C-alpha positions in Angstrom: -10.3 -15.7 -14.3 -11.5 -12.5 -12.5 -12.9 -13.0 -8.9 -15.6 -10.1 -7.1 -15.5 -10.1 -3.6 -18.6 -7.8 -1.8 -18.5 -7.1 1.5 -21.3 -6.9 3.7 -22.1 -3.2 4.9 -21.8 -4.7 8.4 -18.0 -5.7 7.6 -16.9 -2.4 6.4 -15.1 -0.1 8.1 -13.0 2.9 6.5 -9.2 3.6 7.5 -8.5 6.3 8.9 -6.3 7.8 6.3 -5.0 10.9 8.1 -2.7 8.7 10.4 0.3 7.4 8.2 1.0 4.6 10.7 -2.2 4.3 11.7 -2.0 5.3 14.9 -2.7 9.4 16.3 0.9 9.8 16.5 1.4 10.8 13.1 -0.7 13.0 11.0 -0.1 12.6 7.1 -1.1 16.9 6.8 1.4 19.5 7.4 2.0 21.4 10.8 -0.6 24.3 11.6 -3.9 21.9 9.8 -6.2 19.5 10.8 -6.8 16.5 9.1 -10.7 15.2 8.2 -10.9 11.8 7.4 -13.1 11.3 4.4 -14.4 7.2 3.3 -11.3 6.3 1.0 -9.8 9.6 1.6 -8.4 12.8 3.9 -8.3 16.8 3.4 -6.1 18.7 5.3 -7.3 22.2 6.5 -4.9 25.1 7.4 -6.0 26.2 10.8 -7.1 29.9 11.2 -4.1 31.9 10.9 -2.5 30.0 8.7 -3.3 29.6 4.5 -1.8 27.5 2.2 1.4 28.4 0.9 1.2 29.6 -2.3 4.7 28.7 -3.4 4.5 25.1 -1.7 0.7 23.9 -1.6 2.0 21.1 0.8 3.1 23.8 3.7 0.5 25.9 5.9 2.0 29.5 6.3 1.5 31.9 8.8 -1.1 35.0 7.8 0.5 38.2 8.9 -2.5 39.9 10.0 -0.3 43.4 10.9 1.4 43.5 7.6 -2.3 42.6 5.8 -3.9 44.8 7.9 -6.7 42.4 8.7 -5.8 42.6 12.5 -8.2 44.9 14.9 -5.7 46.7 16.9 -6.5 50.0 17.0 -2.9 50.8 17.8 0.2 49.0 17.7 -0.4 45.3 16.1 2.6 42.4 16.5 2.4 39.3 14.1 3.1 36.3 16.5 2.7 32.7 15.2 -0.9 32.2 14.1 -2.0 35.2 15.0 -1.4 38.7 16.4 -0.8 40.7 19.9 -1.8 44.3 20.3 0.1 47.0 22.0 -0.3 50.9 22.5 2.0 53.7 21.7 3.9 55.2 25.0 1.2 57.2 27.2 -1.3 54.6 26.7 -2.6 51.2 27.8 -3.8 48.5 26.4 -8.1 48.2 27.1 -9.5 45.0 28.6 -10.8 44.3 24.8 -7.1 43.7 24.3 -7.1 45.8 20.6 -7.9 49.1 22.1 -5.6 52.0 23.9 -7.1 54.4 26.3 -4.9 57.4 27.6 -3.3 56.5 30.6 -4.6 59.0 33.4 -1.4 60.3 34.6 -0.9 61.9 31.3 -4.1 62.7 30.3 -3.6 66.6 31.2 -0.3 66.3 28.9 -2.4 64.9 26.6 -5.5 67.7 27.0 -3.0 70.7 26.5 -1.7 68.6 23.3 -4.9 68.7 21.5 -4.2 65.1 19.7 -7.1 64.4 17.5 -6.4 60.4 17.8 -3.4 59.1 19.9 -1.2 61.0 22.3 1.5 59.8 23.5 3.9 61.1 26.7 7.5 60.2 26.8 9.7 61.6 29.6 6.8 64.3 30.5 6.5 65.6 26.7 3.3 65.3 24.6 3.4 64.3 20.7 0.7 63.4 18.9 0.1 59.7 16.8 -2.4 58.4 14.4 -4.3 55.0 15.0 -4.0 52.4 12.2 -5.0 53.1 8.8 -4.1 56.9 9.4 -1.1 59.4 9.2 0.0 62.6 10.5 -1.5 65.6 8.2 -0.5 68.3 10.9 1.5 68.1 14.3 -2.0 66.9 16.2 -4.1 66.2 13.2 -4.8 63.0 11.6 -6.0 62.1 8.0 -7.2 58.2 6.7 -4.7 56.3 4.0 -6.3 55.9 1.2 -4.5 52.0 0.9 -6.1 51.3 -2.6 -3.9 54.1 -3.9 -0.8 52.6 -2.4 1.8 51.0 -5.2 1.8 47.6 -3.4 -2.6 47.3 -3.1 -3.6 45.6 -0.3 -6.2 43.7 -2.1 -5.6 41.0 -5.3 -8.7 42.5 -7.9 -11.0 45.0 -6.1 -10.2 47.4 -3.1 -12.4 50.1 -1.9 -11.0 52.6 1.2 -13.0 53.2 4.0 -12.4 55.0 7.3 -9.0 54.1 8.6 -9.2 50.4 6.4 -10.3 48.9 3.1 -12.5 46.4 1.7 -11.7 44.3 -0.6 -13.9 42.7 -3.5 -13.9 40.1 -6.1 -14.7 40.0 -9.7 -17.3 37.5 -10.7 -16.5 34.1 -10.9 -14.1 34.5 -7.8 -14.8 34.6 -4.2 -12.8 36.7 -1.2 -10.3 34.3 0.1 -9.9 33.6 4.1 -7.4 35.8 4.1 -10.2 39.1 2.8 -7.6 40.1 0.9 -7.3 37.2 -2.0 -9.5 36.1 -4.4 -9.7 32.5 -5.5 -11.9 30.7 -8.3 -15.4 29.7 -7.0 -14.8 26.3 -8.4 -11.0 26.0 -6.4 -10.7 23.4 -3.9 -7.1 23.2 -2.0 -6.8 19.5 -1.1 -3.1 19.2 0.3 -2.0 15.4 -0.6 
């Protein structure tokens, strides 16, 4: 014998599955993720600066924006947990935008005499040239673009287009660019952390 009970909608309430003990103190989602309560289920989404760990789909791991060259630093990038910090080479100071660098005024005369086409560093009163991210020294004072797409360890998982000082990734039909801007995922691939 089966008994069916139907509740009136005014008495129905969804349990918040985001919390394992029913309170907000213990989330069912991993560290560095947000939980979205759905009717009868939940979805975990990694926070900005993190992505699903391909080796353990129940973890969100830090994205190294510096190594993946998805940062916006002009000169030096330092990866931090969930983000990155920019800094400048010696003889330069970080601008107000916290991304670009400008010459330190006290070293301007030394740098002007050196004739660097991108970055001038002054250490112990001696000027030397350097290059912005995405460039390499082609001579003592000149920098040329690095073609990241021709490197042995290509930055993109599918298609790569070199740009001045960087690169752009794109995907084959049926795939879309992931949040990291370098990996391609299937258009119908969904990540639910359980």
